mmCIF file of the N, C-alpha and C atoms, coordinates in Angstrom:
data_MODEL
# 
_entry.id   MODEL 
# 
loop_
_atom_site.group_PDB 
_atom_site.id 
_atom_site.type_symbol 
_atom_site.label_atom_id 
_atom_site.label_alt_id 
_atom_site.label_comp_id 
_atom_site.label_asym_id 
_atom_site.label_entity_id 
_atom_site.label_seq_id 
_atom_site.pdbx_PDB_ins_code 
_atom_site.Cartn_x 
_atom_site.Cartn_y 
_atom_site.Cartn_z 
_atom_site.occupancy 
_atom_site.B_iso_or_equiv 
_atom_site.pdbx_formal_charge 
_atom_site.auth_seq_id 
_atom_site.auth_comp_id 
_atom_site.auth_asym_id 
_atom_site.auth_atom_id 
_atom_site.pdbx_PDB_model_num 
ATOM 1   N N  . MET A 1 1  ? 0.820   -1.186 0.000   1.00 0.00 ? 1  MET A N  1 
ATOM 2   C CA . MET A 1 1  ? 0.000   0.000  0.000   1.00 0.00 ? 1  MET A CA 1 
ATOM 3   C C  . MET A 1 1  ? 0.869   1.258  0.000   1.00 0.00 ? 1  MET A C  1 
ATOM 4   N N  . ALA A 1 2  ? 1.989   1.189  0.681   1.00 0.00 ? 2  ALA A N  1 
ATOM 5   C CA . ALA A 1 2  ? 2.848   2.373  0.764   1.00 0.00 ? 2  ALA A CA 1 
ATOM 6   C C  . ALA A 1 2  ? 3.328   2.803  -0.618  1.00 0.00 ? 2  ALA A C  1 
ATOM 7   N N  . ILE A 1 3  ? 3.643   1.853  -1.471  1.00 0.00 ? 3  ILE A N  1 
ATOM 8   C CA . ILE A 1 3  ? 4.137   2.184  -2.816  1.00 0.00 ? 3  ILE A CA 1 
ATOM 9   C C  . ILE A 1 3  ? 3.051   2.909  -3.605  1.00 0.00 ? 3  ILE A C  1 
ATOM 10  N N  . ALA A 1 4  ? 1.851   2.361  -3.602  1.00 0.00 ? 4  ALA A N  1 
ATOM 11  C CA . ALA A 1 4  ? 0.743   2.989  -4.331  1.00 0.00 ? 4  ALA A CA 1 
ATOM 12  C C  . ALA A 1 4  ? 0.412   4.350  -3.738  1.00 0.00 ? 4  ALA A C  1 
ATOM 13  N N  . ASP A 1 5  ? 0.427   4.453  -2.412  1.00 0.00 ? 5  ASP A N  1 
ATOM 14  C CA . ASP A 1 5  ? 0.103   5.714  -1.753  1.00 0.00 ? 5  ASP A CA 1 
ATOM 15  C C  . ASP A 1 5  ? 1.116   6.796  -2.089  1.00 0.00 ? 5  ASP A C  1 
ATOM 16  N N  . VAL A 1 6  ? 2.392   6.456  -2.047  1.00 0.00 ? 6  VAL A N  1 
ATOM 17  C CA . VAL A 1 6  ? 3.429   7.438  -2.364  1.00 0.00 ? 6  VAL A CA 1 
ATOM 18  C C  . VAL A 1 6  ? 3.359   7.828  -3.837  1.00 0.00 ? 6  VAL A C  1 
ATOM 19  N N  . PHE A 1 7  ? 3.147   6.855  -4.713  1.00 0.00 ? 7  PHE A N  1 
ATOM 20  C CA . PHE A 1 7  ? 3.031   7.165  -6.138  1.00 0.00 ? 7  PHE A CA 1 
ATOM 21  C C  . PHE A 1 7  ? 1.885   8.146  -6.373  1.00 0.00 ? 7  PHE A C  1 
ATOM 22  N N  . ASP A 1 8  ? 0.734   7.865  -5.769  1.00 0.00 ? 8  ASP A N  1 
ATOM 23  C CA . ASP A 1 8  ? -0.418  8.751  -5.918  1.00 0.00 ? 8  ASP A CA 1 
ATOM 24  C C  . ASP A 1 8  ? -0.127  10.137 -5.344  1.00 0.00 ? 8  ASP A C  1 
ATOM 25  N N  . ALA A 1 9  ? 0.460   10.180 -4.168  1.00 0.00 ? 9  ALA A N  1 
ATOM 26  C CA . ALA A 1 9  ? 0.749   11.465 -3.533  1.00 0.00 ? 9  ALA A CA 1 
ATOM 27  C C  . ALA A 1 9  ? 1.723   12.301 -4.364  1.00 0.00 ? 9  ALA A C  1 
ATOM 28  N N  . LEU A 1 10 ? 2.725   11.658 -4.924  1.00 0.00 ? 10 LEU A N  1 
ATOM 29  C CA . LEU A 1 10 ? 3.716   12.396 -5.703  1.00 0.00 ? 10 LEU A CA 1 
ATOM 30  C C  . LEU A 1 10 ? 3.164   12.877 -7.041  1.00 0.00 ? 10 LEU A C  1 
ATOM 31  N N  . THR A 1 11 ? 2.327   12.084 -7.679  1.00 0.00 ? 11 THR A N  1 
ATOM 32  C CA . THR A 1 11 ? 1.880   12.407 -9.040  1.00 0.00 ? 11 THR A CA 1 
ATOM 33  C C  . THR A 1 11 ? 0.555   13.158 -9.094  1.00 0.00 ? 11 THR A C  1 
ATOM 34  N N  . THR A 1 12 ? 0.024   13.507 -7.939  1.00 0.00 ? 12 THR A N  1 
ATOM 35  C CA . THR A 1 12 ? -1.238  14.249 -7.888  1.00 0.00 ? 12 THR A CA 1 
ATOM 36  C C  . THR A 1 12 ? -0.964  15.666 -7.409  1.00 0.00 ? 12 THR A C  1 
ATOM 37  N N  . GLU A 1 13 ? -1.492  16.643 -8.146  1.00 0.00 ? 13 GLU A N  1 
ATOM 38  C CA . GLU A 1 13 ? -1.320  18.033 -7.730  1.00 0.00 ? 13 GLU A CA 1 
ATOM 39  C C  . GLU A 1 13 ? -2.159  18.297 -6.493  1.00 0.00 ? 13 GLU A C  1 
ATOM 40  N N  . ARG A 1 14 ? -1.598  19.039 -5.587  1.00 0.00 ? 14 ARG A N  1 
ATOM 41  C CA . ARG A 1 14 ? -2.271  19.436 -4.357  1.00 0.00 ? 14 ARG A CA 1 
ATOM 42  C C  . ARG A 1 14 ? -2.192  20.957 -4.249  1.00 0.00 ? 14 ARG A C  1 
ATOM 43  N N  . PRO A 1 15 ? -3.039  21.550 -3.423  1.00 0.00 ? 15 PRO A N  1 
ATOM 44  C CA . PRO A 1 15 ? -2.977  23.016 -3.292  1.00 0.00 ? 15 PRO A CA 1 
ATOM 45  C C  . PRO A 1 15 ? -1.602  23.516 -2.840  1.00 0.00 ? 15 PRO A C  1 
ATOM 46  N N  . TYR A 1 16 ? -0.861  22.669 -2.158  1.00 0.00 ? 16 TYR A N  1 
ATOM 47  C CA . TYR A 1 16 ? 0.429   23.068 -1.600  1.00 0.00 ? 16 TYR A CA 1 
ATOM 48  C C  . TYR A 1 16 ? 1.629   22.580 -2.407  1.00 0.00 ? 16 TYR A C  1 
ATOM 49  N N  . LYS A 1 17 ? 1.382   21.827 -3.526  1.00 0.00 ? 17 LYS A N  1 
ATOM 50  C CA . LYS A 1 17 ? 2.513   21.347 -4.328  1.00 0.00 ? 17 LYS A CA 1 
ATOM 51  C C  . LYS A 1 17 ? 2.060   20.985 -5.738  1.00 0.00 ? 17 LYS A C  1 
ATOM 52  N N  . LYS A 1 18 ? 3.003   21.069 -6.650  1.00 0.00 ? 18 LYS A N  1 
ATOM 53  C CA . LYS A 1 18 ? 2.775   20.622 -8.023  1.00 0.00 ? 18 LYS A CA 1 
ATOM 54  C C  . LYS A 1 18 ? 2.936   19.106 -8.092  1.00 0.00 ? 18 LYS A C  1 
ATOM 55  N N  . ALA A 1 19 ? 2.289   18.495 -9.057  1.00 0.00 ? 19 ALA A N  1 
ATOM 56  C CA . ALA A 1 19 ? 2.434   17.050 -9.264  1.00 0.00 ? 19 ALA A CA 1 
ATOM 57  C C  . ALA A 1 19 ? 3.804   16.757 -9.868  1.00 0.00 ? 19 ALA A C  1 
ATOM 58  N N  . TRP A 1 20 ? 4.392   15.658 -9.434  1.00 0.00 ? 20 TRP A N  1 
ATOM 59  C CA . TRP A 1 20 ? 5.627   15.177 -10.038 1.00 0.00 ? 20 TRP A CA 1 
ATOM 60  C C  . TRP A 1 20 ? 5.279   14.459 -11.334 1.00 0.00 ? 20 TRP A C  1 
ATOM 61  N N  . SER A 1 21 ? 6.222   14.375 -12.246 1.00 0.00 ? 21 SER A N  1 
ATOM 62  C CA . SER A 1 21 ? 6.015   13.562 -13.437 1.00 0.00 ? 21 SER A CA 1 
ATOM 63  C C  . SER A 1 21 ? 6.023   12.089 -13.019 1.00 0.00 ? 21 SER A C  1 
ATOM 64  N N  . VAL A 1 22 ? 5.403   11.244 -13.832 1.00 0.00 ? 22 VAL A N  1 
ATOM 65  C CA . VAL A 1 22 ? 5.402   9.806  -13.553 1.00 0.00 ? 22 VAL A CA 1 
ATOM 66  C C  . VAL A 1 22 ? 6.835   9.292  -13.506 1.00 0.00 ? 22 VAL A C  1 
ATOM 67  N N  . ASP A 1 23 ? 7.676   9.735  -14.434 1.00 0.00 ? 23 ASP A N  1 
ATOM 68  C CA . ASP A 1 23 ? 9.075   9.280  -14.459 1.00 0.00 ? 23 ASP A CA 1 
ATOM 69  C C  . ASP A 1 23 ? 9.820   9.645  -13.173 1.00 0.00 ? 23 ASP A C  1 
ATOM 70  N N  . ASP A 1 24 ? 9.612   10.872 -12.677 1.00 0.00 ? 24 ASP A N  1 
ATOM 71  C CA . ASP A 1 24 ? 10.270  11.284 -11.439 1.00 0.00 ? 24 ASP A CA 1 
ATOM 72  C C  . ASP A 1 24 ? 9.760   10.478 -10.241 1.00 0.00 ? 24 ASP A C  1 
ATOM 73  N N  . ALA A 1 25 ? 8.464   10.222 -10.211 1.00 0.00 ? 25 ALA A N  1 
ATOM 74  C CA . ALA A 1 25 ? 7.890   9.433  -9.116  1.00 0.00 ? 25 ALA A CA 1 
ATOM 75  C C  . ALA A 1 25 ? 8.425   8.006  -9.147  1.00 0.00 ? 25 ALA A C  1 
ATOM 76  N N  . LEU A 1 26 ? 8.527   7.424  -10.344 1.00 0.00 ? 26 LEU A N  1 
ATOM 77  C CA . LEU A 1 26 ? 9.058   6.067  -10.456 1.00 0.00 ? 26 LEU A CA 1 
ATOM 78  C C  . LEU A 1 26 ? 10.523  6.005  -10.026 1.00 0.00 ? 26 LEU A C  1 
ATOM 79  N N  . ALA A 1 27 ? 11.291  7.026  -10.377 1.00 0.00 ? 27 ALA A N  1 
ATOM 80  C CA . ALA A 1 27 ? 12.688  7.075  -9.946  1.00 0.00 ? 27 ALA A CA 1 
ATOM 81  C C  . ALA A 1 27 ? 12.771  7.127  -8.426  1.00 0.00 ? 27 ALA A C  1 
ATOM 82  N N  . ASN A 1 28 ? 11.875  7.882  -7.807  1.00 0.00 ? 28 ASN A N  1 
ATOM 83  C CA . ASN A 1 28 ? 11.838  7.960  -6.347  1.00 0.00 ? 28 ASN A CA 1 
ATOM 84  C C  . ASN A 1 28 ? 11.517  6.603  -5.731  1.00 0.00 ? 28 ASN A C  1 
ATOM 85  N N  . LEU A 1 29 ? 10.550  5.889  -6.313  1.00 0.00 ? 29 LEU A N  1 
ATOM 86  C CA . LEU A 1 29 ? 10.194  4.559  -5.807  1.00 0.00 ? 29 LEU A CA 1 
ATOM 87  C C  . LEU A 1 29 ? 11.375  3.597  -5.942  1.00 0.00 ? 29 LEU A C  1 
ATOM 88  N N  . GLN A 1 30 ? 12.045  3.644  -7.084  1.00 0.00 ? 30 GLN A N  1 
ATOM 89  C CA . GLN A 1 30 ? 13.180  2.742  -7.307  1.00 0.00 ? 30 GLN A CA 1 
ATOM 90  C C  . GLN A 1 30 ? 14.338  3.062  -6.359  1.00 0.00 ? 30 GLN A C  1 
ATOM 91  N N  . GLU A 1 31 ? 14.555  4.346  -6.087  1.00 0.00 ? 31 GLU A N  1 
ATOM 92  C CA . GLU A 1 31 ? 15.610  4.727  -5.142  1.00 0.00 ? 31 GLU A CA 1 
ATOM 93  C C  . GLU A 1 31 ? 15.268  4.256  -3.726  1.00 0.00 ? 31 GLU A C  1 
ATOM 94  N N  . GLY A 1 32 ? 13.973  4.210  -3.409  1.00 0.00 ? 32 GLY A N  1 
ATOM 95  C CA . GLY A 1 32 ? 13.550  3.812  -2.075  1.00 0.00 ? 32 GLY A CA 1 
ATOM 96  C C  . GLY A 1 32 ? 13.406  2.312  -1.886  1.00 0.00 ? 32 GLY A C  1 
ATOM 97  N N  . ALA A 1 33 ? 13.548  1.538  -2.973  1.00 0.00 ? 33 ALA A N  1 
ATOM 98  C CA . ALA A 1 33 ? 13.443  0.075  -2.872  1.00 0.00 ? 33 ALA A CA 1 
ATOM 99  C C  . ALA A 1 33 ? 14.553  -0.448 -1.968  1.00 0.00 ? 33 ALA A C  1 
ATOM 100 N N  . GLY A 1 34 ? 14.163  -1.220 -0.959  1.00 0.00 ? 34 GLY A N  1 
ATOM 101 C CA . GLY A 1 34 ? 15.132  -1.768 -0.026  1.00 0.00 ? 34 GLY A CA 1 
ATOM 102 C C  . GLY A 1 34 ? 15.389  -0.884 1.174   1.00 0.00 ? 34 GLY A C  1 
ATOM 103 N N  . ARG A 1 35 ? 14.907  0.355  1.112   1.00 0.00 ? 35 ARG A N  1 
ATOM 104 C CA . ARG A 1 35 ? 15.054  1.266  2.252   1.00 0.00 ? 35 ARG A CA 1 
ATOM 105 C C  . ARG A 1 35 ? 13.670  1.630  2.786   1.00 0.00 ? 35 ARG A C  1 
ATOM 106 N N  . HIS A 1 36 ? 12.893  2.298  1.991   1.00 0.00 ? 36 HIS A N  1 
ATOM 107 C CA . HIS A 1 36 ? 11.551  2.713  2.411   1.00 0.00 ? 36 HIS A CA 1 
ATOM 108 C C  . HIS A 1 36 ? 10.489  1.730  1.919   1.00 0.00 ? 36 HIS A C  1 
ATOM 109 N N  . PHE A 1 37 ? 10.761  1.083  0.801   1.00 0.00 ? 37 PHE A N  1 
ATOM 110 C CA . PHE A 1 37 ? 9.808   0.161  0.178   1.00 0.00 ? 37 PHE A CA 1 
ATOM 111 C C  . PHE A 1 37 ? 10.408  -1.241 0.075   1.00 0.00 ? 37 PHE A C  1 
ATOM 112 N N  . ASP A 1 38 ? 9.550   -2.231 0.128   1.00 0.00 ? 38 ASP A N  1 
ATOM 113 C CA . ASP A 1 38 ? 9.979   -3.627 -0.020  1.00 0.00 ? 38 ASP A CA 1 
ATOM 114 C C  . ASP A 1 38 ? 10.609  -3.787 -1.411  1.00 0.00 ? 38 ASP A C  1 
ATOM 115 N N  . PRO A 1 39 ? 11.859  -4.245 -1.485  1.00 0.00 ? 39 PRO A N  1 
ATOM 116 C CA . PRO A 1 39 ? 12.540  -4.340 -2.776  1.00 0.00 ? 39 PRO A CA 1 
ATOM 117 C C  . PRO A 1 39 ? 11.924  -5.364 -3.720  1.00 0.00 ? 39 PRO A C  1 
ATOM 118 N N  . VAL A 1 40 ? 11.120  -6.272 -3.229  1.00 0.00 ? 40 VAL A N  1 
ATOM 119 C CA . VAL A 1 40 ? 10.438  -7.244 -4.085  1.00 0.00 ? 40 VAL A CA 1 
ATOM 120 C C  . VAL A 1 40 ? 9.180   -6.627 -4.695  1.00 0.00 ? 40 VAL A C  1 
ATOM 121 N N  . LEU A 1 41 ? 8.531   -5.725 -3.952  1.00 0.00 ? 41 LEU A N  1 
ATOM 122 C CA . LEU A 1 41 ? 7.258   -5.182 -4.408  1.00 0.00 ? 41 LEU A CA 1 
ATOM 123 C C  . LEU A 1 41 ? 7.387   -4.046 -5.423  1.00 0.00 ? 41 LEU A C  1 
ATOM 124 N N  . VAL A 1 42 ? 8.476   -3.292 -5.373  1.00 0.00 ? 42 VAL A N  1 
ATOM 125 C CA . VAL A 1 42 ? 8.636   -2.187 -6.332  1.00 0.00 ? 42 VAL A CA 1 
ATOM 126 C C  . VAL A 1 42 ? 8.628   -2.699 -7.775  1.00 0.00 ? 42 VAL A C  1 
ATOM 127 N N  . PRO A 1 43 ? 9.394   -3.730 -8.129  1.00 0.00 ? 43 PRO A N  1 
ATOM 128 C CA . PRO A 1 43 ? 9.322   -4.234 -9.510  1.00 0.00 ? 43 PRO A CA 1 
ATOM 129 C C  . PRO A 1 43 ? 7.925   -4.762 -9.879  1.00 0.00 ? 43 PRO A C  1 
ATOM 130 N N  . LEU A 1 44 ? 7.224   -5.335 -8.909  1.00 0.00 ? 44 LEU A N  1 
ATOM 131 C CA . LEU A 1 44 ? 5.859   -5.794 -9.184  1.00 0.00 ? 44 LEU A CA 1 
ATOM 132 C C  . LEU A 1 44 ? 4.941   -4.614 -9.483  1.00 0.00 ? 44 LEU A C  1 
ATOM 133 N N  . PHE A 1 45 ? 5.089   -3.536 -8.729  1.00 0.00 ? 45 PHE A N  1 
ATOM 134 C CA . PHE A 1 45 ? 4.319   -2.316 -8.996  1.00 0.00 ? 45 PHE A CA 1 
ATOM 135 C C  . PHE A 1 45 ? 4.617   -1.812 -10.408 1.00 0.00 ? 45 PHE A C  1 
ATOM 136 N N  . LEU A 1 46 ? 5.887   -1.779 -10.767 1.00 0.00 ? 46 LEU A N  1 
ATOM 137 C CA . LEU A 1 46 ? 6.277   -1.309 -12.103 1.00 0.00 ? 46 LEU A CA 1 
ATOM 138 C C  . LEU A 1 46 ? 5.714   -2.212 -13.203 1.00 0.00 ? 46 LEU A C  1 
ATOM 139 N N  . SER A 1 47 ? 5.593   -3.506 -12.925 1.00 0.00 ? 47 SER A N  1 
ATOM 140 C CA . SER A 1 47 ? 5.102   -4.438 -13.941 1.00 0.00 ? 47 SER A CA 1 
ATOM 141 C C  . SER A 1 47 ? 3.620   -4.234 -14.251 1.00 0.00 ? 47 SER A C  1 
ATOM 142 N N  . VAL A 1 48 ? 2.881   -3.652 -13.328 1.00 0.00 ? 48 VAL A N  1 
ATOM 143 C CA . VAL A 1 48 ? 1.450   -3.401 -13.567 1.00 0.00 ? 48 VAL A CA 1 
ATOM 144 C C  . VAL A 1 48 ? 1.167   -1.910 -13.761 1.00 0.00 ? 48 VAL A C  1 
ATOM 145 N N  . LEU A 1 49 ? 2.214   -1.124 -13.955 1.00 0.00 ? 49 LEU A N  1 
ATOM 146 C CA . LEU A 1 49 ? 2.053   0.322  -14.114 1.00 0.00 ? 49 LEU A CA 1 
ATOM 147 C C  . LEU A 1 49 ? 1.067   0.706  -15.217 1.00 0.00 ? 49 LEU A C  1 
ATOM 148 N N  . PRO A 1 50 ? 1.078   0.066  -16.389 1.00 0.00 ? 50 PRO A N  1 
ATOM 149 C CA . PRO A 1 50 ? 0.081   0.453  -17.404 1.00 0.00 ? 50 PRO A CA 1 
ATOM 150 C C  . PRO A 1 50 ? -1.362  0.316  -16.886 1.00 0.00 ? 50 PRO A C  1 
ATOM 151 N N  . ASP A 1 51 ? -1.625  -0.731 -16.137 1.00 0.00 ? 51 ASP A N  1 
ATOM 152 C CA . ASP A 1 51 ? -2.965  -0.906 -15.564 1.00 0.00 ? 51 ASP A CA 1 
ATOM 153 C C  . ASP A 1 51 ? -3.260  0.176  -14.532 1.00 0.00 ? 51 ASP A C  1 
ATOM 154 N N  . ILE A 1 52 ? -2.283  0.493  -13.704 1.00 0.00 ? 52 ILE A N  1 
ATOM 155 C CA . ILE A 1 52 ? -2.458  1.529  -12.681 1.00 0.00 ? 52 ILE A CA 1 
ATOM 156 C C  . ILE A 1 52 ? -2.745  2.869  -13.341 1.00 0.00 ? 52 ILE A C  1 
ATOM 157 N N  . LEU A 1 53 ? -1.999  3.202  -14.382 1.00 0.00 ? 53 LEU A N  1 
ATOM 158 C CA . LEU A 1 53 ? -2.224  4.482  -15.071 1.00 0.00 ? 53 LEU A CA 1 
ATOM 159 C C  . LEU A 1 53 ? -3.590  4.521  -15.744 1.00 0.00 ? 53 LEU A C  1 
ATOM 160 N N  . ALA A 1 54 ? -4.036  3.406  -16.285 1.00 0.00 ? 54 ALA A N  1 
ATOM 161 C CA . ALA A 1 54 ? -5.368  3.358  -16.921 1.00 0.00 ? 54 ALA A CA 1 
ATOM 162 C C  . ALA A 1 54 ? -6.463  3.555  -15.882 1.00 0.00 ? 54 ALA A C  1 
ATOM 163 N N  . ILE A 1 55 ? -6.331  2.919  -14.743 1.00 0.00 ? 55 ILE A N  1 
ATOM 164 C CA . ILE A 1 55 ? -7.319  3.089  -13.669 1.00 0.00 ? 55 ILE A CA 1 
ATOM 165 C C  . ILE A 1 55 ? -7.298  4.522  -13.159 1.00 0.00 ? 55 ILE A C  1 
ATOM 166 N N  . ARG A 1 56 ? -6.121  5.056  -13.000 1.00 0.00 ? 56 ARG A N  1 
ATOM 167 C CA . ARG A 1 56 ? -5.987  6.443  -12.523 1.00 0.00 ? 56 ARG A CA 1 
ATOM 168 C C  . ARG A 1 56 ? -6.649  7.418  -13.486 1.00 0.00 ? 56 ARG A C  1 
ATOM 169 N N  . GLU A 1 57 ? -6.462  7.208  -14.768 1.00 0.00 ? 57 GLU A N  1 
ATOM 170 C CA . GLU A 1 57 ? -7.076  8.087  -15.773 1.00 0.00 ? 57 GLU A CA 1 
ATOM 171 C C  . GLU A 1 57 ? -8.599  7.968  -15.729 1.00 0.00 ? 57 GLU A C  1 
ATOM 172 N N  . ARG A 1 58 ? -9.087  6.748  -15.601 1.00 0.00 ? 58 ARG A N  1 
ATOM 173 C CA . ARG A 1 58 ? -10.538 6.534  -15.580 1.00 0.00 ? 58 ARG A CA 1 
ATOM 174 C C  . ARG A 1 58 ? -11.194 7.190  -14.383 1.00 0.00 ? 58 ARG A C  1 
ATOM 175 N N  . TRP A 1 59 ? -10.530 7.219  -13.247 1.00 0.00 ? 59 TRP A N  1 
ATOM 176 C CA . TRP A 1 59 ? -11.132 7.710  -12.012 1.00 0.00 ? 59 TRP A CA 1 
ATOM 177 C C  . TRP A 1 59 ? -10.535 9.020  -11.527 1.00 0.00 ? 59 TRP A C  1 
ATOM 178 N N  . LYS A 1 60 ? -9.852  9.760  -12.406 1.00 0.00 ? 60 LYS A N  1 
ATOM 179 C CA . LYS A 1 60 ? -9.237  11.011 -11.963 1.00 0.00 ? 60 LYS A CA 1 
ATOM 180 C C  . LYS A 1 60 ? -10.308 12.015 -11.545 1.00 0.00 ? 60 LYS A C  1 
ATOM 181 N N  . GLU A 1 61 ? -9.928  12.853 -10.594 1.00 0.00 ? 61 GLU A N  1 
ATOM 182 C CA . GLU A 1 61 ? -10.829 13.881 -10.111 1.00 0.00 ? 61 GLU A CA 1 
ATOM 183 C C  . GLU A 1 61 ? -11.036 14.932 -11.190 1.00 0.00 ? 61 GLU A C  1 
ATOM 184 N N  . GLN A 1 62 ? -12.256 15.387 -11.295 1.00 0.00 ? 62 GLN A N  1 
ATOM 185 C CA . GLN A 1 62 ? -12.570 16.443 -12.242 1.00 0.00 ? 62 GLN A CA 1 
ATOM 186 C C  . GLN A 1 62 ? -12.420 17.784 -11.527 1.00 0.00 ? 62 GLN A C  1 
ATOM 187 N N  . PRO A 1 63 ? -11.973 18.812 -12.243 1.00 0.00 ? 63 PRO A N  1 
ATOM 188 C CA . PRO A 1 63 ? -11.848 20.128 -11.606 1.00 0.00 ? 63 PRO A CA 1 
ATOM 189 C C  . PRO A 1 63 ? -13.229 20.598 -11.136 1.00 0.00 ? 63 PRO A C  1 
ATOM 190 N N  . ALA A 1 64 ? -13.227 21.274 -10.008 1.00 0.00 ? 64 ALA A N  1 
ATOM 191 C CA . ALA A 1 64 ? -14.481 21.798 -9.473  1.00 0.00 ? 64 ALA A CA 1 
ATOM 192 C C  . ALA A 1 64 ? -14.996 22.910 -10.377 1.00 0.00 ? 64 ALA A C  1 
ATOM 193 N N  . LEU A 1 65 ? -16.279 22.929 -10.593 1.00 0.00 ? 65 LEU A N  1 
ATOM 194 C CA . LEU A 1 65 ? -16.889 23.996 -11.364 1.00 0.00 ? 65 LEU A CA 1 
ATOM 195 C C  . LEU A 1 65 ? -17.043 25.208 -10.463 1.00 0.00 ? 65 LEU A C  1 
ATOM 196 N N  . THR A 1 66 ? -16.651 26.354 -10.971 1.00 0.00 ? 66 THR A N  1 
ATOM 197 C CA . THR A 1 66 ? -16.801 27.582 -10.178 1.00 0.00 ? 66 THR A CA 1 
ATOM 198 C C  . THR A 1 66 ? -18.105 28.241 -10.553 1.00 0.00 ? 66 THR A C  1 
ATOM 199 N N  . SER A 1 67 ? -18.715 28.809 -9.570  1.00 0.00 ? 67 SER A N  1 
ATOM 200 C CA . SER A 1 67 ? -19.967 29.518 -9.794  1.00 0.00 ? 67 SER A CA 1 
ATOM 201 C C  . SER A 1 67 ? -19.652 30.871 -10.415 1.00 0.00 ? 67 SER A C  1 
ATOM 202 N N  . GLN A 1 68 ? -20.209 31.103 -11.575 1.00 0.00 ? 68 GLN A N  1 
ATOM 203 C CA . GLN A 1 68 ? -19.997 32.373 -12.252 1.00 0.00 ? 68 GLN A CA 1 
ATOM 204 C C  . GLN A 1 68 ? -21.335 33.071 -12.421 1.00 0.00 ? 68 GLN A C  1 
ATOM 205 N N  . THR A 1 69 ? -21.392 34.317 -12.018 1.00 0.00 ? 69 THR A N  1 
ATOM 206 C CA . THR A 1 69 ? -22.613 35.091 -12.206 1.00 0.00 ? 69 THR A CA 1 
ATOM 207 C C  . THR A 1 69 ? -22.404 36.027 -13.376 1.00 0.00 ? 69 THR A C  1 
ATOM 208 N N  . PRO A 1 70 ? -23.417 36.161 -14.230 1.00 0.00 ? 70 PRO A N  1 
ATOM 209 C CA . PRO A 1 70 ? -23.267 37.043 -15.388 1.00 0.00 ? 70 PRO A CA 1 
ATOM 210 C C  . PRO A 1 70 ? -23.077 38.497 -14.947 1.00 0.00 ? 70 PRO A C  1 
ATOM 211 N N  . ALA A 1 71 ? -22.254 39.226 -15.677 1.00 0.00 ? 71 ALA A N  1 
ATOM 212 C CA . ALA A 1 71 ? -21.980 40.618 -15.337 1.00 0.00 ? 71 ALA A CA 1 
ATOM 213 C C  . ALA A 1 71 ? -23.046 41.540 -15.839 1.00 0.00 ? 71 ALA A C  1 
# 
């Protein structure tokens, strides 16, 4: 879960930070393999990355609509 959570946190824009690129997030995960992340699970996460990206695209948050009043 930690791998998926960190990937999502890094690649999602937040009010307090810009989203990282997928490549930068993956590099971070690979650097953390064996230290912060289970070194066996990181390659497994990478092997299903196309599926993860497809699911993420399908369920991405839509921008909030702002209320606009005519002038």
